FIMAR-307555 format. One record per residue (C-alpha): x, y, z. Coordinates in nm, 4 decimals. Layout:
[rec [X, Y, Z]]
...
***
This chain:
[rec [2.2957, -0.7618, 1.2215]]
[rec [2.5086, -0.5439, 0.9957]]
[rec [2.3438, -0.3679, 0.7032]]
[rec [2.5728, -0.5627, 0.4680]]
[rec [2.4100, -0.8827, 0.5933]]
[rec [2.0595, -0.7379, 0.6094]]
[rec [2.0504, -0.6265, 0.2444]]
[rec [2.1580, -0.9712, 0.1227]]
[rec [1.8348, -1.1337, 0.2436]]
[rec [1.4850, -1.1049, 0.1063]]
[rec [1.1829, -1.0810, 0.3365]]
[rec [1.1252, -1.4561, 0.3488]]
[rec [1.4922, -1.5109, 0.4316]]
[rec [1.4858, -1.2530, 0.7107]]
[rec [1.1718, -1.4090, 0.8589]]
[rec [1.3408, -1.7495, 0.8527]]
[rec [1.6339, -1.6076, 1.0492]]
[rec [1.3904, -1.4678, 1.3066]]
[rec [1.2047, -1.7982, 1.3321]]
[rec [1.5327, -1.9853, 1.3827]]
[rec [1.6345, -1.7470, 1.6603]]
[rec [1.9426, -1.6313, 1.4689]]
[rec [1.8338, -1.2679, 1.4760]]
[rec [1.5665, -1.0678, 1.6555]]
[rec [1.3104, -0.8337, 1.5007]]
[rec [1.4806, -0.5533, 1.6915]]
[rec [1.8114, -0.6273, 1.5219]]
[rec [1.6432, -0.6267, 1.1806]]
[rec [1.4801, -0.2936, 1.2586]]
[rec [1.8101, -0.1443, 1.3696]]
[rec [1.9651, -0.2464, 1.0361]]
[rec [1.6706, -0.1032, 0.8420]]
[rec [1.6951, 0.2287, 1.0249]]
[rec [2.0691, 0.2411, 0.9599]]
[rec [1.9991, 0.1809, 0.5903]]
[rec [1.7551, 0.4740, 0.5932]]
[rec [2.0178, 0.7000, 0.7485]]
[rec [2.2798, 0.5848, 0.4987]]
[rec [2.0962, 0.6181, 0.1681]]
[rec [1.7768, 0.8179, 0.2135]]
[rec [1.9526, 1.1576, 0.2115]]
[rec [2.0622, 1.0763, -0.1425]]
[rec [1.7478, 0.9119, -0.2824]]
[rec [1.4682, 1.0756, -0.0765]]
[rec [1.2437, 0.7695, -0.0789]]
[rec [1.1206, 0.7692, 0.2824]]
[rec [0.8988, 1.0538, 0.4059]]
[rec [0.9236, 0.9649, 0.7736]]
[rec [0.9943, 0.6813, 1.0131]]
[rec [0.8438, 0.6182, 1.3531]]
[rec [0.9076, 0.4184, 1.6666]]
[rec [0.7796, 0.0604, 1.6760]]
[rec [0.7571, -0.2236, 1.9258]]
[rec [0.9615, -0.4273, 1.6742]]
[rec [0.7926, -0.7475, 1.7852]]
[rec [0.4981, -0.8426, 1.5579]]
[rec [0.1631, -0.9110, 1.7200]]
[rec [0.0621, -1.2795, 1.7301]]
[rec [-0.1287, -1.3755, 1.4160]]
[rec [-0.3799, -1.6568, 1.3608]]
[rec [-0.2226, -1.9382, 1.1584]]
[rec [0.1277, -1.7982, 1.1956]]
[rec [0.2925, -1.4957, 1.0413]]
[rec [0.5188, -1.5878, 0.7466]]
[rec [0.6994, -1.2516, 0.7492]]
[rec [0.7199, -1.2056, 1.1260]]
[rec [0.9629, -0.9345, 1.2279]]
[rec [1.0451, -0.8078, 0.8782]]
[rec [1.0747, -0.4255, 0.8479]]
[rec [0.8203, -0.2771, 0.6096]]
[rec [0.7226, 0.0577, 0.4567]]
[rec [0.3822, 0.1725, 0.3349]]
[rec [0.3150, 0.4222, 0.0596]]
[rec [0.1917, 0.7666, 0.1614]]
[rec [-0.1348, 0.6844, -0.0146]]
[rec [-0.3768, 0.3944, -0.0526]]
[rec [-0.3413, 0.2423, 0.2941]]
[rec [-0.4289, 0.3814, 0.6358]]
[rec [-0.2422, 0.3010, 0.9575]]
[rec [-0.4110, 0.4083, 1.2781]]
[rec [-0.2383, 0.7046, 1.4416]]
[rec [-0.0035, 0.7675, 1.1486]]
[rec [-0.0075, 1.0403, 0.8876]]
[rec [-0.1326, 0.9794, 0.5353]]
[rec [-0.0653, 1.2944, 0.3344]]
[rec [-0.1038, 1.1722, -0.0258]]
[rec [0.2090, 1.3624, -0.1259]]
[rec [0.0065, 1.6835, -0.1074]]
[rec [0.0047, 2.0069, 0.0882]]
[rec [-0.3734, 1.9795, 0.0856]]
[rec [-0.3595, 1.6695, 0.3082]]
[rec [-0.0519, 1.7671, 0.5108]]
[rec [-0.0849, 1.6576, 0.8719]]
[rec [-0.3779, 1.4222, 0.8148]]
[rec [-0.3704, 1.1329, 1.0638]]
[rec [-0.5599, 0.8084, 1.0047]]
[rec [-0.8068, 0.7213, 1.2792]]
[rec [-0.8128, 0.3469, 1.2056]]
[rec [-0.6392, 0.0761, 1.0068]]
[rec [-0.7675, 0.0077, 0.6578]]
[rec [-0.8484, -0.3517, 0.5642]]
[rec [-0.5112, -0.3952, 0.3951]]
[rec [-0.3223, -0.2589, 0.6966]]
[rec [-0.4886, -0.5201, 0.9156]]
[rec [-0.3647, -0.7908, 0.6809]]
[rec [-0.0124, -0.6503, 0.6683]]
[rec [0.0010, -0.6619, 1.0463]]
[rec [-0.1238, -1.0214, 1.0458]]
[rec [0.1533, -1.1144, 0.8029]]
[rec [0.3955, -1.0196, 1.0801]]
[rec [0.5458, -0.7175, 0.9063]]
[rec [0.6759, -0.4362, 1.1256]]
[rec [0.5783, -0.1105, 0.9540]]
[rec [0.8086, 0.1722, 1.0550]]
[rec [0.7565, 0.4435, 0.7945]]
[rec [0.6016, 0.5683, 0.4735]]
[rec [0.7394, 0.6230, 0.1252]]
[rec [0.7054, 0.9112, -0.1163]]
[rec [0.4434, 0.9504, -0.3862]]
[rec [0.3665, 1.2251, -0.6373]]
[rec [0.0756, 1.4424, -0.5336]]
[rec [-0.2400, 1.2268, -0.5282]]
[rec [-0.0427, 0.9551, -0.7165]]
[rec [-0.1128, 1.1647, -1.0243]]
[rec [0.2121, 1.1098, -1.2138]]
[rec [0.4489, 0.8385, -1.3319]]
[rec [0.7454, 1.0164, -1.1741]]
[rec [0.7772, 1.0964, -0.8040]]
[rec [0.8671, 1.4648, -0.7791]]
[rec [0.6081, 1.6252, -0.5489]]
[rec [0.6293, 1.9840, -0.4294]]
[rec [0.5670, 1.8650, -0.0724]]
[rec [0.8698, 1.6387, -0.0371]]
[rec [1.0876, 1.6982, -0.3440]]
[rec [1.2103, 1.4454, -0.6021]]
[rec [1.2775, 1.0805, -0.5285]]
[rec [1.5996, 0.9676, -0.6945]]
[rec [1.6761, 0.6393, -0.8653]]
[rec [1.9325, 0.4310, -0.6696]]
[rec [2.0913, 0.3167, -0.9972]]
[rec [2.1515, 0.6757, -1.1093]]
[rec [2.0376, 0.9521, -0.8712]]
[rec [2.0049, 1.1940, -1.1618]]
[rec [1.7114, 0.9920, -1.2904]]
[rec [1.3505, 0.9305, -1.1920]]
[rec [1.2541, 0.6363, -0.9728]]
[rec [0.9200, 0.6253, -1.1529]]
[rec [0.5770, 0.6751, -1.0039]]
[rec [0.3506, 0.6838, -0.8456]]
[rec [0.5065, 0.4240, -0.6121]]
[rec [0.8490, 0.5747, -0.6714]]
[rec [0.9432, 0.5923, -0.3042]]
[rec [0.8602, 0.2251, -0.2590]]
[rec [1.0655, 0.1301, -0.5639]]
[rec [1.3695, 0.3346, -0.4620]]
[rec [1.3573, 0.2167, -0.0991]]
[rec [1.3486, -0.1507, -0.1969]]
[rec [1.6167, -0.1159, -0.4653]]
[rec [1.8418, 0.0674, -0.2178]]
[rec [1.8058, -0.2095, 0.0408]]
[rec [1.6098, -0.0181, 0.3048]]
[rec [1.3429, -0.2883, 0.3034]]
[rec [1.3199, -0.6072, 0.0939]]
[rec [0.9558, -0.5481, -0.0018]]
[rec [0.7246, -0.2475, 0.0223]]
[rec [0.3606, -0.1553, -0.0266]]
[rec [0.2668, 0.0004, -0.3616]]
[rec [-0.0444, 0.0877, -0.5602]]
[rec [-0.1208, 0.0804, -0.9324]]
[rec [-0.3924, 0.2664, -1.1255]]
[rec [-0.2108, 0.3200, -1.4566]]
[rec [0.1244, 0.1498, -1.4070]]
[rec [0.2152, 0.3109, -1.0736]]
[rec [0.3588, -0.0131, -0.9356]]
[rec [0.5069, -0.1648, -1.2526]]
[rec [0.6832, 0.1529, -1.3704]]
[rec [0.8879, 0.1952, -1.0483]]
[rec [0.9614, -0.1785, -1.0575]]
[rec [1.0965, -0.1398, -1.4107]]
[rec [1.2969, 0.1746, -1.3336]]
[rec [1.4516, 0.0302, -1.0162]]
[rec [1.5256, -0.3255, -1.1275]]
[rec [1.2555, -0.4882, -0.9139]]
[rec [0.9738, -0.7375, -0.9436]]
[rec [0.6253, -0.5906, -0.9291]]
[rec [0.2914, -0.7583, -0.9928]]
[rec [-0.0351, -0.5683, -1.0338]]
[rec [-0.3051, -0.8088, -0.9151]]
[rec [-0.6411, -0.8764, -1.0752]]
[rec [-0.9130, -0.6220, -0.9959]]
[rec [-1.0766, -0.7275, -0.6704]]
[rec [-0.7886, -0.9519, -0.5603]]
[rec [-0.6976, -0.7201, -0.2692]]
[rec [-0.9616, -0.5202, -0.0857]]
[rec [-0.9356, -0.1402, -0.0834]]
[rec [-1.1952, -0.1169, 0.1960]]
[rec [-1.3478, -0.0087, 0.4135]]
[rec [-1.3408, 0.3572, 0.3102]]
[rec [-1.3543, 0.2795, -0.0636]]
[rec [-1.5355, 0.0209, -0.2713]]
[rec [-1.3069, 0.0866, -0.5671]]
[rec [-1.0394, 0.3388, -0.6674]]
[rec [-1.0611, 0.5239, -1.0002]]
[rec [-1.3665, 0.3146, -1.0953]]
[rec [-1.1721, -0.0072, -1.0468]]
[rec [-0.8499, 0.0975, -1.2195]]
[rec [-0.6576, 0.1264, -0.8900]]
[rec [-0.5310, -0.1822, -0.7047]]
[rec [-0.3023, -0.2627, -0.4105]]
[rec [0.0252, -0.4520, -0.4398]]
[rec [0.3955, -0.4579, -0.3603]]
[rec [0.7394, -0.4215, -0.5156]]
[rec [1.0169, -0.6592, -0.4115]]
[rec [1.3663, -0.7791, -0.4920]]
[rec [1.2583, -1.1432, -0.5198]]
[rec [0.9541, -1.3060, -0.6741]]
[rec [0.8823, -1.5212, -0.3705]]
[rec [0.8481, -1.2166, -0.1433]]
[rec [0.5698, -1.0767, -0.3624]]
[rec [0.3998, -1.4162, -0.3815]]
[rec [0.4120, -1.4810, -0.0070]]
[rec [0.2795, -1.1352, 0.0723]]
[rec [0.0038, -1.1468, -0.1888]]
[rec [-0.1143, -1.4696, -0.0261]]
[rec [-0.1624, -1.2714, 0.2941]]
[rec [-0.3127, -0.9649, 0.1266]]
[rec [-0.5629, -1.1324, -0.1055]]
[rec [-0.9287, -1.2010, -0.0475]]
[rec [-1.2442, -0.9890, -0.0214]]
[rec [-1.3797, -0.8028, 0.2765]]
[rec [-1.7514, -0.7765, 0.3600]]
[rec [-1.9106, -0.5148, 0.1351]]
[rec [-1.6539, -0.5276, -0.1448]]
[rec [-1.8275, -0.4735, -0.4815]]
[rec [-1.6465, -0.7633, -0.6477]]
[rec [-1.3684, -1.0126, -0.5853]]
[rec [-1.1300, -1.2210, -0.7939]]
[rec [-1.1634, -1.6016, -0.8069]]
[rec [-0.9679, -1.7910, -0.5430]]
[rec [-0.6447, -1.9433, -0.6758]]
[rec [-0.6155, -2.3246, -0.6781]]
[rec [-0.3071, -2.3111, -0.4542]]
[rec [-0.1053, -2.0478, -0.2664]]
[rec [0.0981, -1.8191, -0.4882]]
[rec [0.4073, -1.9020, -0.2840]]
[rec [0.3860, -2.2549, -0.4256]]
[rec [0.3550, -2.1306, -0.7840]]
[rec [0.6966, -1.9610, -0.7804]]
[rec [0.8749, -2.2961, -0.7629]]
[rec [0.6423, -2.4743, -1.0069]]
[rec [0.7482, -2.4315, -1.3696]]
[rec [0.4643, -2.4010, -1.6199]]
[rec [0.3200, -2.7452, -1.6958]]
[rec [0.3595, -2.6900, -2.0708]]
[rec [0.5256, -2.4441, -2.3071]]
[rec [0.3413, -2.1145, -2.2831]]
[rec [0.1961, -1.9321, -2.5832]]
[rec [0.3333, -1.5810, -2.5475]]
[rec [0.2522, -1.2962, -2.7835]]
[rec [0.4952, -1.0059, -2.8189]]
[rec [0.3839, -0.6453, -2.8639]]
[rec [0.7009, -0.4373, -2.8913]]
[rec [0.5270, -0.1193, -3.0121]]
[rec [0.2286, 0.0090, -2.8164]]
[rec [-0.1228, 0.0875, -2.9356]]
[rec [-0.0480, 0.4588, -2.9085]]
[rec [0.2012, 0.6896, -2.7470]]
[rec [0.5667, 0.7171, -2.8286]]
[rec [0.7684, 0.4536, -3.0085]]
[rec [0.9768, 0.2054, -2.8143]]
[rec [1.3370, 0.3250, -2.8008]]
[rec [1.6315, 0.1234, -2.9297]]
[rec [1.7650, 0.0058, -2.5899]]
[rec [1.4196, -0.1140, -2.4849]]
[rec [1.3534, -0.2832, -2.8200]]
[rec [1.6862, -0.4641, -2.7827]]
[rec [1.5795, -0.5742, -2.4352]]
[rec [1.2567, -0.7144, -2.5786]]
[rec [1.4582, -0.9173, -2.8325]]
[rec [1.6838, -1.0546, -2.5586]]
[rec [1.3805, -1.1468, -2.3513]]
[rec [1.2254, -1.3309, -2.6455]]
[rec [1.5427, -1.5350, -2.6884]]
[rec [1.5449, -1.6178, -2.3173]]
[rec [1.1799, -1.7300, -2.3319]]
[rec [1.2547, -1.9511, -2.6303]]
[rec [1.5497, -2.1072, -2.4469]]
[rec [1.3082, -2.1874, -2.1649]]
[rec [1.0928, -2.3726, -2.4168]]
[rec [0.8058, -2.1280, -2.4624]]
[rec [0.6411, -2.0484, -2.7951]]
[rec [0.6775, -1.6786, -2.8718]]
[rec [0.5332, -1.4850, -3.1660]]
[rec [0.4790, -1.1223, -3.2598]]
[rec [0.1110, -1.0318, -3.2390]]
[rec [-0.1310, -0.7523, -3.3029]]
[rec [-0.3652, -0.6982, -3.0117]]
[rec [-0.7059, -0.5386, -3.0553]]
[rec [-0.7637, -0.2867, -2.7767]]
[rec [-1.1345, -0.2694, -2.8566]]
[rec [-1.1291, 0.1082, -2.9085]]
[rec [-0.9027, 0.3507, -3.0914]]
[rec [-0.6248, 0.5197, -2.8969]]
[rec [-0.7799, 0.8664, -2.8775]]
[rec [-1.1026, 0.7200, -2.7408]]
[rec [-0.9025, 0.5185, -2.4875]]
[rec [-0.7122, 0.8255, -2.3651]]
[rec [-1.0278, 1.0368, -2.3429]]
[rec [-1.2071, 0.7712, -2.1377]]
[rec [-0.9144, 0.7473, -1.8980]]
[rec [-0.8969, 1.1251, -1.8674]]
[rec [-1.2633, 1.1373, -1.7698]]
[rec [-1.2418, 0.8476, -1.5240]]
[rec [-0.9258, 0.9720, -1.3559]]
[rec [-1.0092, 1.3408, -1.3332]]
[rec [-1.3692, 1.2890, -1.2181]]
[rec [-1.2417, 1.0676, -0.9365]]
[rec [-0.9604, 1.3124, -0.8614]]
[rec [-1.2030, 1.6045, -0.8407]]
[rec [-1.4275, 1.4192, -0.5961]]
[rec [-1.1304, 1.3270, -0.3753]]
[rec [-0.9946, 1.6804, -0.3733]]
[rec [-1.3329, 1.8291, -0.2881]]
[rec [-1.3632, 1.5882, 0.0058]]
[rec [-1.0123, 1.6679, 0.1284]]
[rec [-1.0752, 2.0413, 0.1047]]
[rec [-1.3953, 2.0068, 0.3054]]
[rec [-1.2240, 1.7956, 0.5713]]
[rec [-0.9150, 2.0142, 0.6037]]
[rec [-1.0782, 2.3548, 0.5611]]
[rec [-0.8082, 2.4429, 0.3075]]
[rec [-0.8679, 2.6046, -0.0302]]
[rec [-0.8151, 2.4327, -0.3634]]
[rec [-0.5582, 2.6670, -0.5120]]
[rec [-0.1865, 2.7039, -0.5795]]
[rec [-0.1090, 2.7177, -0.2070]]
[rec [-0.2287, 2.3605, -0.1594]]
[rec [-0.2046, 2.1925, -0.5006]]
[rec [0.0405, 2.1637, -0.7884]]
[rec [-0.0585, 2.3019, -1.1314]]
[rec [-0.1318, 1.9642, -1.2934]]
[rec [-0.3488, 1.8584, -0.9992]]
[rec [-0.5443, 2.1826, -1.0158]]
[rec [-0.5869, 2.1360, -1.3900]]
[rec [-0.7114, 1.7822, -1.3319]]
[rec [-0.9596, 1.9090, -1.0747]]
[rec [-1.0992, 2.1681, -1.3141]]
[rec [-1.1313, 1.9133, -1.5938]]
[rec [-1.2898, 1.6530, -1.3654]]
[rec [-1.5507, 1.8965, -1.2417]]
[rec [-1.6708, 1.9381, -1.5998]]
[rec [-1.7111, 1.5637, -1.6658]]
[rec [-2.0829, 1.4928, -1.6919]]
[rec [-2.2703, 1.1862, -1.5737]]
[rec [-2.3306, 1.0614, -1.9308]]
[rec [-1.9622, 1.1135, -2.0137]]
[rec [-1.8597, 0.9071, -1.7121]]
[rec [-2.0973, 0.6281, -1.8134]]
[rec [-1.9538, 0.6384, -2.1658]]
[rec [-1.6032, 0.6062, -2.0214]]
[rec [-1.7148, 0.2973, -1.8289]]
[rec [-1.8447, 0.1565, -2.1568]]
[rec [-1.4938, 0.1996, -2.2996]]
[rec [-1.3609, 0.0130, -1.9959]]
[rec [-1.5954, -0.2742, -2.0802]]
[rec [-1.4916, -0.2862, -2.4466]]
[rec [-1.1224, -0.2941, -2.3567]]
[rec [-1.1819, -0.5741, -2.1060]]
[rec [-1.3751, -0.7798, -2.3625]]
[rec [-1.1143, -0.7268, -2.6334]]
[rec [-0.8235, -0.8319, -2.4132]]
[rec [-1.0225, -1.1323, -2.2894]]
[rec [-1.0471, -1.2482, -2.6511]]
[rec [-0.6696, -1.2186, -2.6841]]
[rec [-0.6119, -1.4259, -2.3703]]
[rec [-0.8437, -1.6896, -2.5123]]
[rec [-0.5791, -1.7565, -2.7784]]
[rec [-0.2560, -1.6812, -2.5875]]
[rec [-0.1469, -1.7472, -2.2310]]
[rec [0.0490, -1.4251, -2.1858]]
[rec [0.1374, -1.0999, -2.3568]]
[rec [0.4930, -0.9637, -2.3436]]
[rec [0.5528, -0.5887, -2.3805]]
[rec [0.8092, -0.3436, -2.2488]]
[rec [0.6885, -0.2021, -1.9187]]
[rec [0.7741, 0.1452, -2.0486]]
[rec [0.9064, 0.2378, -2.3944]]
[rec [1.2179, 0.4185, -2.2716]]
[rec [1.4732, 0.4055, -1.9877]]
[rec [1.4172, 0.6235, -1.6779]]
[rec [1.4055, 0.9941, -1.7573]]
[rec [1.6267, 1.2556, -1.5991]]
[rec [1.4571, 1.4273, -1.3068]]
[rec [1.2617, 1.7311, -1.4193]]
[rec [1.2140, 1.6103, -1.7740]]
[rec [0.8719, 1.4511, -1.7337]]
[rec [0.7120, 1.7618, -1.5867]]
[rec [0.8695, 2.0136, -1.8245]]
[rec [0.5975, 2.2464, -1.9547]]
[rec [0.3287, 2.0749, -1.7492]]
[rec [0.1963, 2.4058, -1.6165]]
[rec [0.0571, 2.4766, -1.9653]]
[rec [-0.1428, 2.1527, -1.9844]]
[rec [-0.5101, 2.1125, -1.9046]]
[rec [-0.6477, 1.8026, -1.7318]]
[rec [-0.6798, 1.6095, -2.0549]]
[rec [-0.3304, 1.7101, -2.1693]]
[rec [-0.1705, 1.5696, -1.8530]]
[rec [-0.3454, 1.2322, -1.8920]]
[rec [-0.2484, 1.2342, -2.2593]]
[rec [0.1155, 1.2816, -2.1525]]
[rec [0.0871, 0.9999, -1.8994]]
[rec [-0.0435, 0.7606, -2.1635]]
[rec [0.2147, 0.8788, -2.4143]]
[rec [0.5043, 0.8077, -2.1775]]
[rec [0.3522, 0.4840, -2.0483]]
[rec [0.1412, 0.3405, -2.3302]]
[rec [0.1734, -0.0272, -2.2325]]
[rec [0.0517, -0.0368, -1.8732]]
[rec [-0.2865, 0.1352, -1.8437]]
[rec [-0.4802, -0.1097, -2.0623]]
[rec [-0.4497, -0.3795, -1.7974]]
[rec [-0.5795, -0.1471, -1.5266]]
[rec [-0.8766, -0.0724, -1.7489]]
[rec [-0.9346, -0.4429, -1.8208]]
[rec [-0.8705, -0.5425, -1.4580]]
[rec [-0.6287, -0.8198, -1.5550]]
[rec [-0.2997, -0.8966, -1.3771]]
[rec [0.0333, -0.7804, -1.5144]]
[rec [0.3878, -0.7899, -1.3819]]
[rec [0.7159, -0.6123, -1.4497]]
[rec [1.0236, -0.8336, -1.4374]]
[rec [1.3862, -0.7053, -1.4316]]
[rec [1.5159, -0.9296, -1.7077]]
[rec [1.7917, -0.7079, -1.8455]]
[rec [1.9462, -0.3593, -1.8587]]
[rec [2.0465, -0.0812, -2.0970]]
[rec [2.3913, -0.1741, -2.2274]]
[rec [2.4960, 0.1925, -2.2515]]
[rec [2.3743, 0.3345, -1.9189]]
[rec [2.3449, 0.0197, -1.7097]]
[rec [1.9917, 0.1245, -1.6054]]
[rec [1.7426, -0.1571, -1.5503]]
[rec [1.4810, -0.2243, -1.8167]]
[rec [1.1638, -0.4009, -1.7080]]
[rec [0.9581, -0.6360, -1.9224]]
[rec [0.5836, -0.6507, -1.8692]]
[rec [0.3922, -0.9779, -1.8855]]
[rec [0.0129, -0.9648, -1.8760]]
[rec [-0.2271, -1.2541, -1.8246]]
[rec [-0.5991, -1.3214, -1.8313]]
[rec [-0.8331, -1.2359, -1.5457]]
[rec [-0.7395, -1.4184, -1.2254]]
[rec [-0.4209, -1.5727, -1.3693]]
[rec [-0.1642, -1.4414, -1.1208]]
[rec [-0.0508, -1.7991, -1.0586]]
[rec [0.0638, -1.8341, -1.4184]]
[rec [0.2567, -1.5080, -1.3920]]
[rec [0.4303, -1.6234, -1.0748]]
[rec [0.5301, -1.9495, -1.2422]]
[rec [0.6957, -1.7720, -1.5319]]
[rec [0.8495, -1.5109, -1.3021]]
[rec [1.0109, -1.7866, -1.0982]]
[rec [1.1622, -1.9280, -1.4159]]
[rec [1.2879, -1.5918, -1.5332]]
[rec [1.4376, -1.5088, -1.1956]]
[rec [1.6534, -1.8194, -1.2141]]
[rec [1.7581, -1.7612, -1.5752]]
[rec [1.7923, -1.3821, -1.5870]]
[rec [2.1384, -1.2220, -1.5989]]
[rec [1.9984, -0.9346, -1.3907]]
[rec [2.0122, -1.1276, -1.0616]]
[rec [2.2712, -1.0032, -0.8148]]
[rec [2.3242, -0.6542, -0.9606]]
[rec [2.3949, -0.3778, -0.7084]]
[rec [2.2622, -0.0180, -0.7317]]
[rec [2.5186, 0.2603, -0.7591]]
[rec [2.3846, 0.4275, -0.4432]]
[rec [2.5283, 0.1458, -0.2319]]
[rec [2.8801, 0.2520, -0.3272]]
[rec [2.8320, 0.5681, -0.1231]]
[rec [2.7297, 0.3671, 0.1806]]
[rec [3.0490, 0.1701, 0.2358]]
[rec [3.0594, 0.2771, 0.6005]]
[rec [2.7531, 0.0615, 0.6755]]
[rec [2.7670, -0.1961, 0.3970]]
***
């Protein structure tokens, strides 16, 4: 199979070709590896690839994505015998001794995992520019950020290396790369996908597992195979009434009540191109028959209190992880192993007291209760995923070496003020590539959030939008440099 054919199919389509005997998993893998060779030198999305058997292991009940090439993030999932370095010199060379619960499920889905994608150090940024591997570039404009922390996943999928890739999200880390790279990305409900067995929760429940994809159905099919608790999980999301794959083709049974929040609770103002994109999205929703109105949404706490609570939760968890890594590796926690913002986060996290952590969890509860009241009146909330188009590489981290641990989290929330609230509340939210910046041509993602456990409703609307959106069929600029294989 030529790369030009390979990149025109999503994961479900590729698996159908394998099932029909029209192509072999080995041929798909050869195309994926050729795509890596063609575009990865320019975008730097893939850390490494490895040899595979190409043929998926037999799976109980069938494997809906059998033979499809797949990439995992360099963080959040463990694959036996493969390195997981967390984008950090501190963890360089670390090899996982066993599969994590999610990796077992990815194998059972039939995916053939052949490499890992880039992440900022410890996933501690919304741009992917780690010292260990260098910056990941946006396939639509290689001068710009691919987002973070799942920036490698976003760039690899947008560039056609794989149709869908593993991603994680603790403050927007999945939705921001989806928005920046013109992809679909859904952050599931807290507890929907197990993070076991080594963790019961990540960042006190803010972190979840997910994927980014070029089509809605790929994310739905894969979430059906990823979801469900494992023994010992501290909590789980309610089972959906039907598979998510079926929701994509089922339009909402009635017009949805959708509130619009174009300006965030705090952080920077939404820029003109993004505000225009919100207006275009509202018109599209109204054409689809939905009822849309501007709303004010009570976050339950003021913005400064929200940012402080997140700073304490994130840095306390970061400090504990870094201390454990240092003990396991025998390496020091200093500038030879960690970047300045990570070191600053470690210092700040070490000073967080037990009562302060409990108070931060109380803020988490108030945010969850406040957003639950909103979703009692409205089905969905529409916001920009981020308030501005993708930044030029180097811009996000400018002056970061002068920031303390709180200052870095304050910057994160300032640049991405719409996403973190739904990690705190534990509710699902998706980024959809509805439109683009008329001046630069860069994709602009729209975020839709729903009540706890309502991924099915999000998939229904996403299926509608995918059919109606003018974004479908656009091609990243990086492909133009790959004419020899495309």
